[in-house]
C-alpha positions in Angstrom: 44.6 95.0 130.6 47.4 97.0 128.9 47.9 99.2 132.0 48.2 96.1 134.2 50.8 94.6 131.8 52.9 97.8 131.9 52.7 97.9 135.7 53.9 94.3 135.8 56.7 95.2 133.4 57.7 98.2 135.5 57.8 96.1 138.7 59.8 93.4 136.9 62.3 96.0 135.6 62.7 97.5 139.1 63.2 94.1 140.6 65.8 93.2 138.0 67.6 96.6 138.7 67.7 96.0 142.4 69.1 92.5 142.0 71.7 93.9 139.6 72.7 96.7 142.0 73.2 94.0 144.7 74.9 91.4 142.5 77.4 93.6 140.8 79.2 94.8 143.9 79.2 91.3 145.4 80.6 89.9 142.1 83.3 92.6 142.0 84.2 91.9 145.6 84.8 88.3 144.7 86.9 89.2 141.6 84.2 88.7 138.9 84.9 90.3 135.5 83.1 90.7 132.2 85.3 89.4 129.4 85.0 90.6 125.8 87.0 91.2 122.6 88.7 87.7 122.5 91.7 87.8 120.2 91.7 84.9 117.6 95.5 84.5 117.8 95.1 82.7 121.1 94.6 79.6 119.1 97.4 80.2 116.6 99.5 77.0 116.8 102.1 77.9 114.1 105.5 78.0 115.8 104.1 76.7 119.1 106.9 75.2 121.2 109.4 74.0 121.8 108.3 70.8 123.4 111.3 68.7 124.5 111.2 65.1 125.6 113.7 62.4 126.5 113.8 59.7 123.8 116.2 57.9 126.1 118.9 58.8 128.7 121.2 60.3 126.0 118.8 61.7 123.4 116.3 64.5 123.3 113.5 65.1 120.8 112.7 68.8 120.4 109.4 69.5 118.6 107.6 72.6 117.3 104.1 72.6 115.9 103.8 74.2 112.5 100.9 75.0 110.1 97.3 76.1 110.5 93.7 74.9 110.7 93.1 75.4 107.0 96.2 73.7 105.6 96.8 71.3 108.4 99.4 70.9 111.1 102.7 69.1 111.2 105.7 68.7 113.6 109.1 70.2 113.1 111.2 67.6 115.0 114.9 67.2 115.7 117.1 64.9 117.8 119.9 66.2 120.0 122.3 64.7 122.4 120.9 65.3 125.9 124.2 66.8 127.2 124.2 69.5 124.4 123.2 73.1 124.9 120.3 73.2 122.4 119.3 76.5 120.7 115.6 77.2 121.0 113.1 79.9 120.1 109.7 80.8 121.6 107.1 82.6 119.5 104.3 84.7 121.0 101.5 85.1 118.4 99.6 88.0 120.0 102.3 90.6 119.0 104.4 88.3 116.8 107.4 88.6 119.1 109.9 85.9 120.1 112.9 85.2 122.3 115.9 82.9 122.0 117.5 80.7 124.7 119.3 77.4 125.1 117.8 74.2 126.5 120.1 72.8 129.1 118.9 69.6 130.8 121.2 69.7 133.9 118.9 70.7 136.9 119.8 71.1 140.5 117.3 71.9 143.2 117.7 75.4 144.6 118.7 76.2 148.2 115.9 76.6 150.7 117.5 79.6 152.6 119.2 82.7 151.2 120.8 85.5 153.2 122.3 88.5 151.6 121.6 92.3 151.3 120.1 92.1 147.8 116.7 93.4 146.8 113.6 91.2 146.1 110.8 91.6 143.7 107.9 89.1 144.1 104.9 88.4 141.9 102.4 85.6 141.8 99.5 83.9 140.0 100.3 85.0 136.4 98.2 82.1 135.2 99.8 81.8 131.7 99.7 85.6 131.0 103.0 86.0 129.1 102.4 89.6 128.0 101.3 90.9 131.4 104.3 89.1 133.0 106.8 90.4 130.4 105.6 94.0 130.5 105.5 94.1 134.3 109.2 92.9 134.5 110.2 95.5 131.8 108.4 98.4 133.7 110.1 97.4 137.0 113.5 97.1 135.4 114.0 93.4 136.0 114.5 92.9 132.3 115.3 95.2 129.4 113.2 95.8 126.3 115.1 93.0 124.6 113.9 90.7 127.4 117.3 90.1 129.0 117.9 90.1 132.7 118.9 93.5 134.1 118.2 93.0 137.8 121.9 92.3 138.7 122.4 90.2 141.8 118.9 90.7 143.1 116.1 88.2 143.6 113.0 87.7 141.4 110.5 85.5 143.3 107.6 83.9 141.4 105.2 82.7 144.1 103.4 80.0 142.2 100.5 79.5 139.7 102.2 80.7 136.6 100.3 78.0 134.6 96.7 77.2 133.7 93.7 79.3 132.6 95.5 81.3 129.9 96.9 80.5 126.4 100.6 81.1 127.0 101.7 78.5 129.5 104.6 77.3 127.2 105.8 80.8 126.6 105.7 81.7 130.4 107.5 78.6 131.5 110.4 78.9 128.9 110.6 82.6 129.7 111.2 81.8 133.4 113.7 79.1 132.3 115.6 81.6 130.2 115.6 84.3 132.9 116.9 81.8 135.4 119.9 81.1 133.3 120.6 84.8 132.6 120.2 85.8 136.3 122.6 83.1 137.4 125.3 84.5 135.1 125.0 87.9 136.8 124.9 86.5 140.4 121.2 87.0 140.6 118.4 84.5 141.3 115.0 83.6 139.8 113.1 81.6 142.4 110.1 79.6 141.0 108.0 78.6 144.0 105.7 75.7 143.1 102.0 76.5 143.5 99.0 74.3 143.5 98.4 74.7 139.8 101.9 73.6 138.9 101.3 70.6 141.2 97.9 69.9 139.4 99.7 69.8 136.0 102.3 67.4 137.3 99.9 64.9 138.9 97.4 65.1 136.1 94.6 67.5 137.0 93.9 69.6 133.9 90.5 71.1 134.8 91.9 74.6 134.9 94.1 74.2 131.8 93.1 75.9 128.6 91.6 73.5 126.0 94.5 74.7 123.8 96.8 72.3 125.6 94.5 69.3 125.0 95.0 70.1 121.2 98.7 70.6 121.7 99.2 67.3 123.4 97.2 65.6 120.6 99.3 67.2 117.9 102.4 65.9 119.7 101.0 62.4 119.9 100.7 62.6 123.7 98.2 63.1 126.5 98.4 66.2 128.7 100.1 64.0 131.3 103.1 63.9 129.0 103.6 67.7 128.7 105.0 68.0 132.2 105.7 64.4 132.9 109.0 62.8 133.9 110.0 62.3 130.3 109.7 66.0 129.4 112.4 68.6 130.0 109.9 71.1 131.5 108.6 68.4 133.8 112.0 67.6 135.1 112.8 71.3 135.5 109.5 72.0 137.4 110.0 69.0 139.6 113.4 70.3 140.7 111.8 73.4 142.2 111.0 74.2 145.9 107.7 74.8 147.5 109.0 77.1 150.2 112.0 79.3 150.5 113.3 81.9 153.0 115.1 84.9 151.4 116.6 87.5 153.7 114.2 86.5 156.5 111.1 86.5 154.3 109.3 83.2 153.7 107.8 82.7 150.2 105.1 80.1 149.8 102.2 79.9 147.5 99.4 79.1 149.9 100.6 79.7 153.5 101.8 78.2 156.7 99.3 76.4 158.8 100.0 77.1 162.5 100.6 73.4 163.2 103.6 73.4 160.9 105.5 74.8 163.9 105.2 71.5 165.6 106.8 69.5 162.8 110.4 68.5 163.5 111.5 69.5 159.9 113.7 72.2 158.5 112.8 74.1 155.3 115.3 71.9 153.4 113.6 68.7 154.8 110.2 70.1 153.9 111.3 70.8 150.3 113.0 67.4 149.9 109.9 65.6 151.1 107.5 67.6 149.0 109.5 67.1 145.8 109.0 63.4 146.3 105.2 63.9 146.2 105.0 66.2 143.1 103.6 63.5 140.8 101.2 62.1 143.4 97.8 63.7 143.9 97.0 64.5 147.6 94.1 62.6 149.2 93.1 61.9 152.8 94.5 58.7 154.2 93.2 56.4 156.9 96.6 56.1 158.5 97.7 59.7 158.6 101.2 60.8 159.5 102.2 64.3 160.5 103.5 65.1 157.0 100.0 65.0 155.5 99.7 68.5 156.9 102.2 69.6 154.2 100.4 68.1 151.2 96.7 68.3 152.1 94.6 70.4 149.7 93.3 72.2 152.8 96.3 72.6 155.0 99.2 72.1 152.6 101.6 74.9 152.0 100.7 75.2 148.4 97.0 75.2 149.2 96.4 76.8 152.6 94.0 79.9 152.7 93.8 80.2 156.5 95.2 83.8 156.7 92.1 85.0 154.9 89.5 82.4 155.5 90.0 81.5 159.2 89.9 83.4 162.5 93.6 83.2 163.4 95.2 85.0 166.2 98.6 86.8 166.1 100.3 83.9 167.9 99.1 81.4 165.4 100.6 83.5 162.6 103.9 84.0 164.3 104.6 80.5 165.6 105.7 79.1 162.2 107.7 82.3 161.5 109.6 81.9 164.8 110.3 78.2 164.0 111.9 79.2 160.7 113.6 82.3 162.0 111.6 84.5 159.7 110.0 88.0 160.0 107.3 87.7 157.4 105.5 85.3 155.0 104.6 86.3 151.5 101.8 84.3 149.8 99.8 84.2 146.6 96.8 81.8 146.0 94.1 83.9 147.7 92.9 86.8 145.6 93.4 90.4 146.9 92.2 93.8 145.5 95.8 94.9 145.8 99.1 93.8 147.3 98.5 94.2 151.0 99.9 93.4 154.4 98.0 91.6 157.2 98.5 90.6 160.9 100.7 93.6 161.8 102.9 93.2 158.7 103.7 89.5 159.3 101.7 88.3 156.2 101.7 89.8 152.7 99.1 88.8 150.2 100.3 89.4 146.6 97.7 87.5 144.4 96.0 90.1 142.3 94.0 90.2 139.1 96.4 90.6 136.2 95.3 91.9 132.8 94.5 89.1 130.3 96.6 88.8 127.2 94.0 87.6 124.8 90.8 89.4 125.8 89.7 92.5 127.6 88.0 92.6 131.0 85.6 95.0 132.8 86.7 96.1 135.2 90.4 95.7 134.2 93.3 95.5 136.6 97.0 96.1 136.3 99.6 93.7 137.6 101.1 94.3 141.0 104.0 92.8 143.0 105.9 93.3 146.2 109.3 94.9 146.3 111.5 94.4 149.4 114.6 96.4 150.2 116.0 95.5 153.7 113.1 96.0 156.1 111.1 98.2 153.7 108.2 96.8 151.8 106.6 98.4 148.7 103.6 97.7 146.6 104.8 97.9 143.0 102.5 98.6 140.1 102.5 97.6 136.4 104.0 101.0 135.3 106.9 100.8 137.8 105.5 103.0 140.6 106.4 102.0 144.2 104.1 102.7 147.1 105.5 102.0 150.6 103.4 99.6 152.7 
């Protein structure tokens, strides 16, 4: 009886081992990771903010959360004239660092097309990882160690999904806001391309948002819809951004360009103008479709499309939209890659990679990567600043 039991246990162990040997490579292929060592400061709310809202057309309320779970929380709140340049500070609890900037509520939508000889660094899908984002920019000399813009007249392109999943959405968004101001003063540009997760937060889908922001909204006396709504400064800023831009012949879009977009009688500027009008409306299939539904659909929309990696497209289908917009390549995030990589004879670059997590460790761990473009040369850039020509 005992021998039979041990034989059974042996067979069970071997079966489990075989399943494990099969499951682990499959999981790694699909980006699975084991998370451990969660840092408790991820839910430190003391100094969280600022959260800026329009009280009316001429007045802003700027709020910071203060306190802790043991002693209770309260709001540090001040009123300002909306036309003022308002001093603000962002605190990052993981390493107790901060940065200063000014809140300016005058927003203009960016151009859709840029042509110059300046360099480009693109990165995507940071997903609220402030430390990973900050450290990558320092290593690649986009900012200095004091977190100031040092990339001159060049272009930093953020290809969507800088929110959700992590615990530093507020820090990441204000950091982009600050760098945008500093870059402009030096003749440079920060391009924040709207991804599907920015859209989700604007139209009210918080499924991928950290529970932290449910707590934040409650402390502010709001629902999450208010954090990036039309009465918030960050919401107004986000809703001024583009979903697609062409920079020196390279198209940047979060998801991709469905082949049928080539048949639309719309310029990049017209596409951006139309999509901005939909940012606060969730996409859903309509009975009476028009051709513009192609742009906003959660399957074919340019912030959602995964066809380059999920469909059997031919080279002509890839190149038709590029020819329409007089572009040589399209650079996308959204669909996870092992590393920054080119596809379809160098017409498509996928730059969505697994970034290190700020508040816990992963196995296996990955370093941030981006794409550097100088003229017609394309480089995979790593988190320590190394460049590898593609």
